[in-house]
Phi, psi and omega in degrees: 000133173292139186291156182285131188272071191254028182232147176306133183096343175291337182220164181304160182282150179282132179268106183296330180288319178292319174309312171305304187297317181287328179294315183286327176298315191275325178292325180294320178292324177301311178301310181306315176298326176291313180307312178306309188293329172299311181305313175299316181300319175290325179293307185278353182053050176206126186277008189296327179299313182296315180304316185300317180292311184297324181297317174291326172301310187290324181292346181295347178292352181275350188313311184310327177292321169298316176301312186283340183277318185261351175073051175250133183240128172276112183311134183237328188260140178265185182302341180271354188092353187279150175284102184252008182288141169277100189264133180269325173188176184224142173209143180064019183068024179249104186286137179252123177292159183290353183264359179294324184282319177293331173296324175296315182299311186294317187279323183262308178290321179318288177310316182299323182289337175263003181254314203301321185288324176287327176299314186298329178283314177193141175202174176211163181309316184294322179293319180304314184287332174293322174296317186294326173292326179288318176294332173297320183281331172291316175297316175302315184295318177300306184295318176304316176295317182293322170304316185276344167278354176068046171266328168204167182218158171263113200269344188260178179290133181228164182247155174055050175283142169234121181048044178075003178256124179289105195293339172303329186284341176298333179283333171296317180293320181302319178294322185286320185283314187288330176288324172303311178301316181297316178296317172303310178310312182292320175297324180286341180272321192267337180299141182254346172207166192297328183300324180294336181287348174294351179295343178300327179301331178268329189290316186302298183295324174298316181288327181295316179294323182299317182281300187283321176269326180291285176300336180272003183300319175308311179295325175297315181293322181290316182283345176259008183291325185197177177288329176228074188290160179296140181287323181296311176299323180282331174296315179295314179304318176294320181289329179294325185290313183300320179298321186284324177298317179292326182290315178300315180300318175298322182289319181288327176296323184288327172306310180294310179305316183292324177292319172298324178289324181278342180226068177307333185260004183290132178254161179294154183300137171201163181296334176288318179298324179294320184286323185293319183296316181071173177294149180307141182296138183283149178278124179299139182292147182273123182291138173303148182299144177296136180291127179299145180291318178203150180281153179299138171092004183283000000 
């Protein structure tokens, strides 16, 4: 495994002006998304849209596990060698900037909040993979922009790079984003009260690890196998990870499709649905057998 570049000069200098612009822009978009989620929750009489956004925000604390596995370092030092990063917290000697949380909300919760309700109504395997392709492109565009603005880097030897971004990772993220939207859609159909919707706070980190660390394990093992792993090994492992991610996404998609086939009239949970359903019907009492007027022989 390549050593963590946690000293001045190990990585490109942090552009503090861009750090400020990106921080305020992403937090602004996050606030806008929260306001939109509140609007959806009030309109649909269901808190799941707001829970979805908050679950991703809280779940962003899982980022150091991704960073240490995929070798991502958020730039911290300026041209003088001073640590100028606005740091939220640190784990594994990897500082996490204050904009990692809004970045998660914008890149992960943003697509999911626009996808889950349509997916809950109707979907198909073909449609799921179309959405995954779109999210792979949006994630790649975001990461390529941030990398080339020199706000973070993938520090070790990597394979299949496009503008310094290991493009195979975009498919891990696509499976994670689309898979999360599918699971939220399934949860919204199966929940019987609003308390059960809080499961989304577990779904996000679990699905994140399932996709990026589970399906991504061949690529992770390859890039951590030595300081200079074989290019062929990394390429084969990256392609294997893409295959596993697509298999995982197909499986989650089939869970939702099969539920829709079995219950075509099922709607996403809302207070209106709960009120319409009402309490379970009481079982009518069984009438006792009639008492005979008189016994034979009386």
